[in-house]
Backbone bond lengths (Angstrom), bond angles and torsions (degrees), N, CA, C in turn:
res aa  C-N    CA-C-N  psi(-1)  N-CA   C-N-CA  omega(-1)  CA-C   N-CA-C  phi
1 X - - - 1.469 - - 1.524 109.40 -
2 X 1.334 116.88 127.99 1.460 121.51 -179.45 1.526 110.37 -91.68
3 X 1.347 115.46 137.74 1.453 121.60 179.34 1.518 109.75 -125.98
4 X 1.309 116.26 147.01 1.459 120.95 176.68 1.521 111.27 -87.26
5 X 1.345 116.32 -31.61 1.461 120.84 -172.55 1.522 113.97 -119.53
6 X 1.314 117.17 10.06 1.458 121.88 179.36 1.525 108.80 -133.56
7 X 1.328 115.11 151.37 1.464 121.54 170.48 1.522 107.04 -122.36
8 X 1.327 116.20 127.71 1.457 120.10 178.48 1.516 110.31 -121.43
9 X 1.305 116.70 134.17 1.465 121.31 174.48 1.522 108.97 -145.84
10 X 1.326 114.52 165.82 1.467 121.47 -179.29 1.521 109.56 -119.85
11 X 1.312 114.27 148.24 1.460 122.21 166.66 1.515 106.08 -132.19
12 X 1.328 116.73 95.18 1.458 120.29 -173.96 1.517 109.87 64.22
13 X 1.321 116.03 -124.93 1.463 121.23 179.29 1.526 113.19 -91.19
14 X 1.331 116.02 11.08 1.464 121.59 179.52 1.525 109.30 -101.08
15 X 1.319 116.91 128.81 1.455 121.56 170.93 1.521 109.43 -97.99
16 X 1.316 117.04 137.88 1.471 121.84 178.12 1.525 107.71 -121.93
17 X 1.319 115.99 117.19 1.461 122.51 -177.39 1.521 108.84 -115.46
18 X 1.325 116.34 119.44 1.461 121.89 -178.06 1.513 110.55 -112.62
19 X 1.335 116.49 131.51 1.457 120.75 171.58 1.530 106.24 -74.64
20 X 1.333 116.77 125.40 1.462 120.92 -170.34 1.528 110.97 -126.26
21 X 1.309 114.65 74.87 1.461 121.53 174.74 1.540 107.20 -139.28
22 X 1.325 116.65 56.48 1.469 120.54 -166.96 1.520 114.65 -62.27
23 X 1.333 118.45 -30.60 1.465 119.45 -179.84 1.523 111.74 -64.81
24 X 1.331 116.42 -25.08 1.464 121.49 176.65 1.522 110.47 -105.87
25 X 1.349 116.83 20.32 1.471 122.50 -176.97 1.528 110.97 53.32
26 X 1.343 114.99 35.60 1.469 122.84 176.46 1.527 113.14 62.18
27 X 1.321 117.03 27.77 1.464 120.71 179.60 1.527 110.42 -59.28
28 X 1.322 114.84 143.41 1.462 121.72 -176.70 1.520 110.46 -88.15
29 X 1.321 116.57 114.38 1.461 120.44 170.82 1.526 108.47 -112.67
30 X 1.310 116.99 -176.46 1.465 120.87 -176.68 1.519 111.56 -59.56
31 X 1.331 117.08 -39.55 1.462 120.28 -178.81 1.528 111.28 -65.99
32 X 1.330 116.50 -43.50 1.472 119.59 179.34 1.520 110.44 -62.36
33 X 1.323 117.35 -43.50 1.461 120.76 179.69 1.522 111.14 -62.25
34 X 1.336 116.43 -39.64 1.463 120.65 178.50 1.532 110.60 -64.52
35 X 1.335 116.99 -44.81 1.458 120.28 177.90 1.523 111.28 -64.27
36 X 1.316 116.88 -40.71 1.457 121.25 179.52 1.525 110.68 -62.53
37 X 1.309 116.22 -40.40 1.464 120.95 178.43 1.529 110.67 -61.34
38 X 1.330 116.95 -45.07 1.468 121.09 179.48 1.526 111.04 -66.71
39 X 1.339 116.58 -38.78 1.461 120.25 -179.48 1.520 111.37 -65.27
40 X 1.318 116.94 -40.53 1.471 120.18 179.63 1.524 110.39 -65.17
41 X 1.322 117.63 -40.22 1.476 120.19 175.43 1.527 110.49 -60.47
42 X 1.326 116.65 -44.20 1.459 121.21 -180.00 1.525 110.80 -60.76
43 X 1.315 116.81 -45.83 1.466 121.79 -177.09 1.524 110.94 -68.98
44 X 1.305 116.69 -41.46 1.468 120.19 179.74 1.522 111.01 -61.95
45 X 1.326 116.51 -35.00 1.468 120.66 -176.61 1.528 113.52 -88.73
46 X 1.324 117.34 -3.35 1.460 121.37 -179.70 1.528 108.94 -89.89
47 X 1.324 116.95 109.20 1.459 121.11 -174.89 1.521 112.88 -69.64
48 X 1.335 117.55 -14.05 1.462 120.52 179.44 1.523 112.77 -87.82
49 X 1.330 117.34 -9.48 1.465 121.16 176.64 1.523 108.24 -101.42
50 X 1.321 116.41 120.38 1.461 120.91 -177.15 1.523 113.37 -107.60
51 X 1.320 116.51 -15.55 1.461 120.14 -179.62 1.523 108.25 -152.42
52 X 1.326 117.34 149.41 1.470 122.21 -176.21 1.521 110.25 -124.03
53 X 1.335 115.45 137.05 1.466 122.38 170.61 1.522 107.36 -113.09
54 X 1.335 116.37 130.41 1.468 121.95 176.44 1.517 108.22 -112.67
55 X 1.335 116.88 130.93 1.459 121.64 178.67 1.518 109.42 -145.62
56 X 1.323 116.90 -174.01 1.458 121.46 -179.98 1.510 111.11 -126.84
57 X 1.317 116.92 151.56 1.462 122.15 175.25 1.529 109.16 -87.23
58 X 1.327 115.99 146.73 1.456 120.11 178.05 1.511 112.26 80.47
59 X 1.336 116.71 -148.10 1.459 120.25 -173.13 1.523 113.87 -95.96
60 X 1.322 117.02 8.34 1.464 120.35 177.83 1.521 109.97 -127.62
61 X 1.311 115.48 146.31 1.466 121.59 165.32 1.521 105.27 -74.79
62 X 1.298 116.83 -71.95 1.465 124.08 166.29 1.521 105.72 -150.60
63 X 1.329 116.90 120.81 1.461 120.70 -174.85 1.522 113.06 -80.35
64 X 1.326 117.40 -1.61 1.459 120.31 177.93 1.514 111.48 139.84
65 X 1.313 115.78 -176.25 1.457 120.33 170.43 1.526 108.19 -77.44
66 X 1.309 116.35 158.97 1.462 122.25 -172.76 1.532 110.25 -76.49
67 X 1.335 116.04 104.59 1.461 121.07 -176.68 1.524 110.87 -65.59
68 X 1.323 117.06 -35.92 1.465 119.83 179.37 1.522 111.01 -59.80
69 X 1.336 117.18 -37.65 1.463 120.31 177.80 1.523 111.16 -74.94
70 X 1.317 116.81 -37.66 1.466 120.14 -174.72 1.523 113.68 -75.31
71 X 1.318 117.29 -27.44 1.462 121.16 -169.13 1.520 113.64 -52.90
72 X 1.315 118.08 -41.43 1.467 120.10 -175.09 1.528 113.07 -98.24
73 X 1.321 117.89 9.22 1.466 119.72 179.72 1.520 111.23 -68.73
74 X 1.334 115.70 143.78 1.459 119.00 169.40 1.532 108.13 -89.58
75 X 1.319 115.94 179.85 1.461 119.96 -174.78 1.525 112.50 -60.64
76 X 1.320 116.44 -41.88 1.460 120.21 -179.12 1.528 110.92 -65.76
77 X 1.325 116.55 -42.80 1.461 120.69 179.82 1.524 111.47 -65.89
78 X 1.333 115.99 -39.47 1.464 120.20 179.29 1.529 110.88 -65.46
79 X 1.322 115.91 -39.79 1.469 119.33 178.42 1.524 110.53 -63.31
80 X 1.328 117.40 -38.91 1.469 120.72 178.31 1.523 110.84 -67.86
81 X 1.337 116.79 -38.94 1.463 121.11 177.93 1.529 110.30 -61.82
82 X 1.332 115.99 -44.01 1.466 120.26 176.99 1.525 110.52 -63.30
83 X 1.320 116.49 -41.10 1.471 120.50 179.38 1.529 110.62 -60.49
84 X 1.340 116.84 -40.67 1.465 120.57 178.83 1.528 110.82 -62.50
85 X 1.326 115.95 -48.24 1.458 120.17 -179.68 1.517 112.36 -64.75
86 X 1.317 116.46 -44.06 1.461 120.61 178.15 1.521 111.19 -59.70
87 X 1.332 115.94 -39.90 1.461 120.02 -177.49 1.510 112.68 -64.97
88 X 1.341 117.05 -47.66 1.463 119.02 -177.47 1.527 111.23 -72.13
89 X 1.333 118.24 -35.64 1.470 119.85 178.24 1.528 110.89 -68.23
90 X 1.313 116.67 -36.95 1.467 119.41 176.58 1.521 110.39 -66.80
91 X 1.327 116.72 -35.87 1.462 121.05 177.33 1.526 110.13 -61.64
92 X 1.336 117.07 -40.73 1.465 121.16 176.85 1.521 109.88 -63.93
93 X 1.314 116.30 -45.59 1.463 121.10 -178.31 1.520 111.91 -61.38
94 X 1.330 117.12 -36.47 1.458 121.70 -175.39 1.525 113.30 -93.85
95 X 1.334 118.72 1.01 1.457 119.78 174.80 1.519 109.78 -54.18
96 X 1.338 116.49 140.77 1.459 119.15 174.04 1.525 110.95 -62.60
97 X 1.317 116.28 -35.89 1.459 121.64 -174.58 1.528 110.58 -80.13
98 X 1.327 117.14 142.42 1.468 119.15 177.28 1.525 111.75 -64.08
99 X 1.330 115.83 147.45 1.463 121.90 -179.70 1.529 108.74 -128.15
100 X 1.321 115.90 126.84 1.461 122.48 177.93 1.522 108.64 -109.55
101 X 1.325 117.26 129.97 1.465 121.02 171.62 1.516 108.21 -92.92
102 X 1.328 116.98 122.16 1.460 122.39 173.33 1.525 106.43 -102.20
103 X 1.327 116.11 96.11 1.464 121.12 -169.74 1.522 109.04 -88.86
104 X 1.331 115.24 105.41 1.452 121.99 -170.92 1.515 114.74 -92.36
105 X 1.320 118.13 -12.40 1.466 120.32 -177.36 1.516 110.04 -167.47
106 X 1.326 116.88 -136.92 1.463 120.86 -177.37 1.528 111.06 -60.54
107 X 1.329 115.64 127.04 1.468 122.72 173.56 1.521 106.08 -129.42
108 X 1.317 114.60 80.77 1.463 121.36 -173.14 1.516 109.92 -116.62
109 X 1.325 116.68 146.32 1.454 120.25 178.42 1.513 111.48 55.61
110 X 1.343 116.23 -118.39 1.456 120.87 179.28 1.513 113.27 -60.31
111 X 1.329 117.78 -25.21 1.459 120.58 176.95 1.513 112.45 -71.72
112 X 1.319 116.49 -42.70 1.463 120.14 174.29 1.522 109.56 -62.03
113 X 1.335 115.94 -40.85 1.466 120.73 179.20 1.526 111.59 -65.20
114 X 1.337 117.12 -37.16 1.464 120.24 176.58 1.521 110.45 -64.42
115 X 1.319 116.79 -43.63 1.465 118.96 179.54 1.524 111.46 -62.63
116 X 1.326 116.15 -36.15 1.474 119.83 -175.76 1.519 113.67 -73.06
117 X 1.329 118.28 -21.04 1.460 118.56 177.54 1.524 111.59 -84.22
118 X 1.333 116.67 -5.76 1.460 120.78 173.97 1.527 109.53 -82.64
119 X 1.320 116.69 161.45 1.463 120.50 -175.80 1.521 113.00 -75.68
120 X 1.326 116.26 -38.06 1.462 122.38 -176.34 1.515 107.95 -137.48
121 X 1.339 116.61 140.48 1.459 121.61 -179.94 1.531 109.82 -120.14
122 X 1.335 115.97 120.07 1.464 121.84 170.96 1.519 106.73 -109.39
123 X 1.333 116.65 130.16 1.459 120.20 -175.07 1.520 111.36 -115.27
124 X 1.317 115.87 139.16 1.458 121.18 166.37 1.519 108.34 -67.51
125 X 1.331 115.88 151.87 1.462 119.82 177.30 1.535 111.15 -63.07
126 X 1.339 117.29 -14.41 1.463 121.27 177.84 1.528 112.95 -92.69
127 X 1.306 117.85 -1.70 1.467 120.96 -177.27 1.526 111.31 -69.09
128 X 1.311 114.80 148.08 1.467 122.75 175.73 1.528 108.28 -131.39
129 X 1.323 115.82 139.04 1.463 120.94 -177.21 1.524 109.98 -124.61
130 X 1.338 115.41 150.17 1.453 119.16 174.87 1.513 111.84 175.38
131 X 1.315 114.06 160.94 1.474 122.48 173.24 1.526 106.59 -122.48
132 X 1.343 116.37 88.04 1.468 120.17 -171.95 1.527 115.12 -87.97
133 X 1.311 117.85 12.85 1.469 120.78 -167.51 1.520 114.63 -60.56
134 X 1.346 118.49 -40.62 1.474 117.74 -175.75 1.529 111.04 -64.70
135 X 1.337 116.88 -22.89 1.458 119.99 174.66 1.514 112.63 -69.84
136 X 1.337 116.61 -12.12 1.459 122.60 177.58 1.528 111.75 -107.57
137 X 1.326 115.78 5.69 1.460 119.65 179.08 1.509 114.74 84.30
138 X 1.342 117.51 15.71 1.464 121.17 178.22 1.529 108.46 -133.69
139 X 1.318 116.97 -177.37 1.454 121.53 174.25 1.530 108.42 -119.62
140 X 1.329 118.36 165.26 1.464 118.54 174.25 1.526 110.60 -54.72
141 X 1.339 116.04 140.70 1.462 119.67 -175.31 1.504 115.21 -119.26
142 X 1.341 116.62 -5.00 1.467 120.44 -179.34 1.526 110.70 -114.65
143 X 1.340 115.79 41.37 1.472 124.97 175.58 1.527 113.81 78.26
144 X 1.324 117.90 19.66 1.459 120.06 175.87 1.512 113.43 -60.96
145 X 1.338 117.37 -39.06 1.467 119.46 179.28 1.529 111.84 -67.54
146 X 1.313 116.70 -22.00 1.465 120.84 -176.90 1.528 112.06 -92.93
147 X 1.325 117.42 -52.06 1.477 119.43 -174.87 1.520 112.07 -74.32
148 X 1.325 118.67 -35.96 1.462 119.60 -178.78 1.527 110.42 -62.59
149 X 1.334 117.15 -44.55 1.462 120.02 178.75 1.524 111.49 -62.94
150 X 1.314 117.61 -36.81 1.467 120.62 178.96 1.526 112.04 -69.39
151 X 1.328 116.71 -30.15 1.460 120.27 -177.71 1.522 113.50 -85.22
152 X 1.321 117.44 -42.10 1.472 119.61 -172.48 1.522 113.28 -116.46
153 X 1.316 118.33 -2.23 1.457 121.53 -178.29 1.516 111.31 98.04
154 X 1.321 115.24 154.53 1.459 120.29 -173.65 1.527 112.87 -65.37
155 X 1.323 117.20 -41.36 1.459 120.12 -176.77 1.516 112.65 -63.14
156 X 1.333 116.60 -48.80 1.457 119.72 179.96 1.529 111.03 -66.50
157 X 1.331 116.30 -38.45 1.461 119.53 178.88 1.525 110.69 -61.88
158 X 1.311 117.16 -44.92 1.468 120.22 179.46 1.524 111.24 -63.11
159 X 1.335 116.65 -40.94 1.458 119.17 179.02 1.528 111.17 -62.07
160 X 1.340 116.90 -47.56 1.460 120.06 -178.93 1.527 112.02 -63.45
161 X 1.330 115.99 -41.01 1.468 119.64 -177.94 1.522 111.36 -75.50
162 X 1.323 117.98 -42.60 1.474 120.75 -177.92 1.528 112.43 -67.22
163 X 1.346 117.66 -32.06 1.465 121.26 -176.45 1.527 113.03 -95.68
164 X 1.324 117.93 -16.04 1.471 123.28 -172.87 1.532 112.23 63.23
165 X 1.325 117.91 19.00 1.460 120.37 -177.81 1.532 111.45 -62.79
166 X 1.321 115.59 142.81 1.458 122.36 173.49 1.526 107.65 -102.03
167 X 1.329 117.13 133.38 1.459 121.08 -178.60 1.527 109.92 -117.60
168 X 1.334 115.74 154.26 1.454 119.13 179.15 1.528 110.44 -86.46
169 X 1.327 115.38 177.28 1.466 120.72 -174.27 1.522 111.92 -63.64
170 X 1.333 117.48 -38.75 1.459 119.53 -178.83 1.521 112.06 -66.20
171 X 1.331 116.99 -37.86 1.460 119.48 176.28 1.526 110.49 -69.37
172 X 1.329 116.18 -37.89 1.470 119.44 176.50 1.522 110.33 -61.20
173 X 1.325 116.69 -38.53 1.472 120.28 176.96 1.526 110.33 -67.33
174 X 1.334 116.91 -42.34 1.469 120.84 -177.39 1.527 111.91 -60.13
175 X 1.333 116.71 -37.62 1.463 119.21 -176.96 1.523 112.98 -91.84
176 X 1.340 116.80 -0.14 1.459 120.03 175.88 1.513 115.52 90.44
177 X 1.331 117.02 14.60 1.458 119.55 179.72 1.531 110.96 -79.22
178 X 1.327 117.57 -31.17 1.461 121.07 176.66 1.521 109.75 -123.46
179 X 1.332 115.43 157.39 1.462 121.41 -177.94 1.514 113.38 -86.31
180 X 1.347 116.81 -29.14 1.458 120.35 -173.89 1.511 109.63 -160.92
181 X 1.335 116.59 147.59 1.460 122.65 175.17 1.527 107.90 -119.57
182 X 1.337 116.52 131.73 1.465 121.41 -177.68 1.531 109.24 -135.30
183 X 1.333 117.44 161.20 1.470 119.47 174.68 1.527 111.25 -58.50
184 X 1.319 115.21 149.83 1.469 120.81 -176.14 1.521 112.65 -53.18
185 X 1.337 117.04 -44.29 1.459 119.31 -175.03 1.526 113.56 -76.64
186 X 1.331 116.77 -4.04 1.460 120.98 178.02 1.530 112.89 -106.72
187 X 1.340 116.47 -1.66 1.464 120.25 -170.55 1.521 112.68 -59.56
188 X 1.322 118.52 -55.64 1.462 119.88 -175.44 1.520 111.51 -67.50
189 X 1.334 116.82 -37.13 1.467 118.75 176.80 1.526 110.33 -61.77
190 X 1.327 116.80 -41.76 1.468 120.75 179.08 1.523 110.78 -63.35
191 X 1.326 116.79 -41.75 1.464 120.52 178.73 1.525 110.82 -63.88
192 X 1.327 117.17 -40.55 1.466 120.81 -179.84 1.526 110.87 -69.92
193 X 1.333 117.23 -39.22 1.472 120.20 175.90 1.524 110.24 -59.76
194 X 1.334 116.33 -45.44 1.464 120.04 178.48 1.522 110.69 -63.54
195 X 1.332 116.87 -43.00 1.462 120.39 179.44 1.526 110.53 -59.79
196 X 1.320 117.14 -43.78 1.465 120.34 179.74 1.525 111.88 -66.73
197 X 1.309 116.89 -33.99 1.471 119.97 176.60 1.524 110.09 -62.87
198 X 1.341 115.82 -43.49 1.467 120.15 177.73 1.525 110.08 -66.30
199 X 1.338 116.82 -38.33 1.461 120.66 -179.40 1.524 112.75 -65.05
200 X 1.315 117.32 -22.03 1.466 119.78 -179.66 1.529 112.12 -75.52
201 X 1.305 117.63 -8.90 1.465 122.44 -179.69 1.531 110.04 -94.93
202 X 1.308 116.42 173.59 1.455 120.71 176.66 1.513 110.55 -69.35
203 X 1.326 116.97 115.82 1.462 119.93 -172.25 1.532 113.61 -70.89
204 X 1.310 117.69 -28.99 1.464 118.19 174.62 1.532 109.43 -64.94
205 X 1.329 115.54 -42.74 1.463 120.01 179.27 1.529 110.93 -64.62
206 X 1.344 117.47 -40.74 1.464 120.60 177.70 1.529 110.33 -60.14
207 X 1.332 116.15 -43.35 1.470 119.56 -179.06 1.522 111.67 -68.33
208 X 1.328 116.36 -39.70 1.463 119.54 176.37 1.529 110.68 -63.74
209 X 1.342 116.54 -39.99 1.463 120.22 179.23 1.526 110.60 -63.21
210 X 1.334 116.83 -42.06 1.470 120.46 177.74 1.525 110.44 -60.50
211 X 1.322 116.27 -47.27 1.465 120.32 179.43 1.521 110.99 -60.29
212 X 1.328 116.53 -43.88 1.466 120.63 -178.26 1.523 111.28 -63.03
213 X 1.339 116.47 -44.07 1.469 119.76 179.60 1.521 110.62 -65.26
214 X 1.336 116.69 -49.70 1.468 120.01 -177.17 1.522 112.20 -61.00
215 X 1.322 116.13 -48.82 1.465 119.09 -177.92 1.528 111.27 -69.52
216 X 1.322 116.22 -36.87 1.455 119.61 179.94 1.512 113.26 -65.81
217 X 1.340 116.97 -35.53 1.465 120.50 -179.93 1.524 112.67 -69.98
218 X 1.322 116.70 -15.06 1.463 120.43 -177.79 1.525 112.42 -102.47
219 X 1.343 116.15 12.19 1.460 118.80 -178.37 1.524 109.75 -144.39
220 X 1.325 117.56 -175.64 1.465 120.92 177.28 1.521 109.86 -77.89
221 X 1.326 117.10 163.54 1.461 120.33 -172.77 1.525 112.49 -66.81
222 X 1.314 118.31 -32.51 1.466 119.46 178.75 1.533 110.90 -64.17
223 X 1.334 115.69 -45.03 1.462 119.10 177.07 1.520 110.65 -65.59
224 X 1.336 116.64 -40.10 1.450 120.75 178.01 1.522 112.33 -60.22
225 X 1.322 116.54 -41.65 1.461 119.42 178.50 1.523 111.45 -66.64
226 X 1.318 117.26 -33.61 1.471 120.24 176.62 1.525 110.94 -66.82
227 X 1.338 116.16 -39.29 1.468 120.25 176.73 1.526 109.40 -61.73
228 X 1.335 116.55 -46.36 1.464 120.56 179.53 1.526 111.48 -61.73
229 X 1.312 116.49 -43.85 1.471 120.82 179.68 1.521 111.52 -57.85
230 X 1.333 116.38 -45.52 1.463 119.99 -177.03 1.528 111.18 -67.81
231 X 1.335 117.39 -40.50 1.463 120.41 179.82 1.531 110.97 -71.39
232 X 1.322 116.70 -35.12 1.469 120.88 173.73 1.518 109.68 -58.27
233 X 1.322 116.34 -45.66 1.460 120.40 179.27 1.514 112.25 -63.25
234 X 1.342 116.97 -39.90 1.463 120.52 -179.99 1.526 112.45 -64.21
235 X 1.331 117.42 -28.80 1.468 119.73 176.83 1.529 111.26 -55.67
236 X 1.318 116.44 -33.18 1.462 120.95 -174.78 1.537 112.13 -79.49
237 X 1.324 116.18 -0.45 1.462 120.55 172.55 1.521 111.05 -96.24
238 X 1.347 117.78 6.04 1.461 121.20 -176.25 1.525 111.62 -107.46
239 X 1.334 114.77 151.93 1.460 120.46 173.18 1.532 110.84 -67.42
240 X 1.327 116.39 -31.81 1.461 119.34 -178.35 1.524 112.07 -63.73
241 X 1.325 117.39 -34.05 1.475 119.08 176.95 1.518 110.56 -63.86
242 X 1.313 116.50 -44.14 1.466 120.04 178.92 1.527 110.65 -63.47
243 X 1.340 116.35 -42.27 1.458 120.88 179.69 1.530 111.15 -65.33
244 X 1.336 116.82 -45.10 1.461 120.34 -177.84 1.516 112.47 -62.45
245 X 1.318 117.01 -46.21 1.462 120.10 -179.52 1.533 111.39 -72.80
246 X 1.338 115.95 -35.80 1.460 119.34 176.51 1.513 111.47 -63.36
247 X 1.347 116.66 -42.89 1.460 120.85 179.43 1.523 111.03 -63.92
248 X 1.309 116.97 -38.50 1.469 120.75 178.50 1.530 110.41 -61.65
249 X 1.318 116.34 -47.72 1.468 120.25 -177.90 1.528 111.59 -68.75
250 X 1.329 116.23 -30.45 1.464 120.61 179.93 1.526 112.68 -90.20
251 X 1.334 116.49 1.81 1.465 122.41 177.19 1.534 112.09 56.97
252 X 1.346 115.58 49.07 1.457 121.55 175.99 1.518 109.39 -136.60
253 X 1.317 115.69 169.25 1.468 119.90 177.23 1.525 109.83 -77.09
254 X 1.337 117.65 138.54 1.470 119.26 180.00 1.521 111.91 -73.70
255 X 1.311 116.48 153.94 1.455 123.19 175.62 1.525 107.53 -119.42
256 X 1.329 115.94 85.31 1.463 121.12 -175.47 1.522 110.72 -75.34
257 X 1.322 116.26 145.82 1.469 122.04 -176.57 1.530 113.08 -121.75
258 X 1.331 117.39 4.45 1.474 121.92 -177.13 1.534 110.29 57.69
259 X 1.337 113.88 42.02 1.463 119.77 177.38 1.523 110.03 -133.43
């Protein structure tokens, strides 16, 4: 599939998707969101891709939604634009396959929101994060008010959103917004090392664990425990469970088959 604003490549079972609109600091407009939506469908349906890394070309991850496009929108158009962004970001969040954000630079507004819908965030030491929308007379529209509070707590989320403050990678790590900070030239290697570490595990179990965590965080603990119980039980219907436990008892490396 050819894209105008995205670059997709594979490294083994790893898919790497780069937002490629560097002259606009990878700002998200309607076309980019449409391409991203199609790319996620393609990756989800590709049985040879087991994990996805999302990053940005140039000096930005994604510097935000495209203000030039948004400026003249009326209320109905803006609501549709938000619906488009919410839909594709939710699709990323609900993918069975793990998704790593390799945040190489500015992750502001829609860029911060894109990183937050990924499962794990690794940041370059040059990365910057923020939700600057209220400084433009609007609020975050791609679930920034929802995911930021869930990740860093309500108080910190309100402070960042109410002030439009931009924070560096180390502060993002301190408050729990990112998992790790690495030098710029090590970012993609670190993301690939992490991806390969995850790939060495049973992929059905990894996907079940992702589903259990995501669904459990959106409900009460009793329902969450029931979700975990059922998915735990389903693991025992897989060949990978037999292989994983057999390999442990036989003191050898497992050979998982995603079955």
